[in-house]
N, C-alpha and C positions, 0 to 999 in steps of 0.2 A: 170631504167634498172639496174640490178645487174650483174656486170662483175667480174668473178672469175679468178684471175691471176694464174691459175694452182696451187691452194693451196695444199701443200704436206701433211698438218697435220690436215685437217678437211674436212668434206663433206658439202660444202656450199649448194649444191642443196638440200640435205635432210633438212637443216635448213630452207630454204626459200620456200620449196615446198608447204606448206599450203597456202601461199599467192599468188601463181601463178594462182589460179582460177580467180583472179582479172586481167582483161586484161590490166590494166595500168602497170602491172609489167611484165618485161621480163628478162630472165636469159640467160647468155652466159658464157661459160668457155673457156679460152684460152688453146689450146693444148700444149703450151710451156710457160715457165716463161718469161714474158715481162719486168719485173722490174717496179719500181714505175712510171717512166715517160712513159714507154710503155703502162702501164695499164691505166693511165690517158688519153693518146692519143687514146687508143682503145675506151674508153667511148665517147670521142669527135666525133670520126668517126662513131660510131654506133647509134648515136641519132641525131634527126633533130629538136627538139623542140626549141622555141625561147629563153628560159632561161636555164642555166646550173648551177647545184649545185652538187658538189661532197660530198659524205659522206663516210668516211672510216669506216671499220667494227668495230673499237673500239672507235668511237666517238658517241656523242649523240646530237641531236637537240631538243630544246624545242618545244612544240606543235605549237607555232605561228611563228616559224622561217621563213618558206617559205612565209607565208602570209605577214609578215612585209617587207621582201625583195621585193616582187612583188608590194607592195603598193608604195615603193620608185620608182621603174621603172615607174609606172603609173603616179606619180606626178612630175617626173623629166626626161624629154625627152632626155636630153644629157648625162644622167648617164648610163654607161655601166658596172659598177662594184659596188657592194654593199658589204661592209665589216661588219661582225657581231661580236661584242665583245663576249667573252666566257671565261670560267674558265679552269684552268689546274688541272687535277687530277693526282697526282703522286702515283704510286704503286711500292712498293719494294725499294731497295737500288739503286737509280739512280743518277749518277753524274751530269746530265744535268738539274736537278730540279732548281737550282739557276738561270740558264739562262732563263728558262721559266717565273720564278717569275719576273726577270728583264724586260722581254718583256712586260708583262701585266702592270707593274708599269710604264714603259716608255710610253706605249700607253695612260694610264690613265692621266698622268701628262703633256704630250706633244702634243697629237693629239686631236683636237677638234671634237666634234660630228657634223654631218651635211654634207652639200655639200662642195666638194673641186674640183676646177679646176684640171684636171689630170696633166697638164704640171707643174702647180705651186706646187702641192704635190710632184711630182717627183723631181723637182728642190730642194725643202726642204729636201727630203729624201737623195738625193745625197750629200748634205752638211753634213749629218750624216754618210757618207760612206755606205749607204744602210743598216745600222745596228741600231736597230734590225729590224726584219720583221714587219713593222707597218701595213701592209695589212692583214697578218694573213695566217694561213694554209688553203689549199683548202677546207677543210670541213666547213669553216666558211666564204667563199666568194661565192657570187652569181654573175654570169656573163651573159651578153647578148650575144647570139650566134653570132650575126652580128659582134661583136668586136673580138671574137675568130677567126672568119674567116678572119679578117683583119690582125691579127698578127701571125697566124699559130699555130703550135703545141709546146708542152713542149720539152725542150732539153733532150733527153733520155740518153745522156752520162754525164749529170750533176747530181750526186747522192744526193747532200744535198741542194743546193740553187736554184733548178730548179723552185720552185714555186715563189720565190722572183724575179728571172730573168724574169719570165713570167709576173709578175705584172708590171715590168718596161716597158715592151712592151705595156701592156694594158693602163697604165697611159699616154703613149705617144700618144694615139689615142682617148681617151674618158675621161669623167669626173667620179668622184668617190663620193660615199656617205658612211659615216661611222656612224654606229649605236652603241651607247654605252649601257652598261648594261650587262646582261648575257643571251645569246640565246642558250647556249649549253655547252657541256663539251668535252675537248680534253684530251684524256688519254695519259700519258707518263709513260713508263715502260721499264725495261731492254731489252725487245725483240723488242722495237720500232725502226724504221729506224734511227732516230737521234742518239739514244744511240749506235746502232751497228756501225754507221759511225764514231762516236767519238772513239769508242774502236778500230776499225780497221784502222783508219786513212784515211777514204774516204771523199772526198769533201773539203779538207783543202784549196784548191785554188779556190773554186767555186765563192766566193764573188769577188775576184780580177778578175777572168775571166768574171764575169758579168759586172763589170765596164769597162773592155776592150771592150766588145761587145757594151756597151752603147756609148763609145767614137767613135765607128765606125758609129753611127747613129746621133750624136749630132753636133750642130754648135753653134757658138757665145758664149754667156754667159753660156749656158748649158754645152757646151764642156769644158769651162774653169773650171767650178765647178767639172766636172768629172775628169779632170786632177789632181786637188788638192786632190779629193777623192781617186784617184788611188795611189798617193804618200803616203797618210796616210794608205791606205789599205796594201800597200807593207810593211810599217814599222810594222804594226800589224801582218802581216803574218810572217815576219822574226822573230819577238819576239815569236810568237806562235811556230814556227818551233824550235827555240832554246830551249824553255821550253819543247817541246815534246821530242826532242833528249836527253835533260838532264834527263828526266824522263824515258828514255828507251822505249818510245812508238814508234810504227811504222807509216809509211806513205805509202799510196797506190802507186802502180807503175804508175797508170794513173795520179795522182797528180804530181808525180816526173817528168813524161814526159812533162806535160803541163808547169810546172815551169821551166824545163830546156829550153824549147823553149822561154818562157817569158824572162829568163835571157839573152839569146842570143840576143833578140830584144832590151832589155833595160839594158845593163850591168852597166851603170853609176848610174841609178836609184837604182838598186839592191845593188851595192857597197856602195852608199851613205847611204842607209837605214840600211844595215848590220853594217857599221861602227858606225852609230848613236845608234843603238840598243846595240851594244857591249860596247860602251863608257858609255851608260846609266847604263847598268848592272854592269860594273866595278865600276862606281860611287856609286851605291847602296852597292856593296860589301865592298868598302873602308869605306863608312859611317857606315855600320854595324860593321866593324872591329874596327873603332874608338870608337864606343859606347861600344863595348865589352871591349876595353882597359880601358876606363874610369871607367866602372863598376867594373872591376877587380883590379883597382889601389888601393893601401893601403891609408887609410885616415890619 
């Protein structure tokens, strides 16, 4: 199924019309802009096949992509999600390129190929504060429909981290298989969603919000790990906020509203994290000043 999210700058129907003679293809255009999460959910609602694989318009699958994923499902009855490794292709001057390079390097060095118990993988990922996205972008994840029906839809009001949040729910109910190699290409460019969110300050609180949602579902040791992850995520968020303000960059009103509510719920956690970040930054400034003084002192 090809679902056009009311594209304003291209005629999607004209592009794919030659392929619609094949009854396996179906085209629908939303009359209004649904946004990234709304578009993904529309695809989930309008299809009924047992396996689900998203492909964004600017990404590419290699010819054996689906074949390899379906073979994993056939051979592992408890697996509900298959993660396919891929390359990142950067186009233009894009500030987020180092982040994607870090993601691929982290997966290569820290995530093993093969079968993973979902709960164990989620446990380990929480210890990393859910960073980076070890599961991957939706274009390189294949899902069993029965598992999506268990966990529901993507959060449409989460602009940046909604895929990773969804993977935490999936891993809570099913096992995972990770395939290493290169099964396609994910294109990153200045007009991509992540680049736009970074520029406009959208989704800065998404990771912390995701951990908060996890805390509401977890118990025992899993919850303890999520509590520690939340504390670390708060410190990182405060540090990012200070750097962003210092650089004169903006933050979306939605993020400001959610963070205001979080601060009211957890004032001591926020205060402790803020003080720790400020003290650390002051320590760096003093160290740099001392180095400068030594360098400028007469011999």
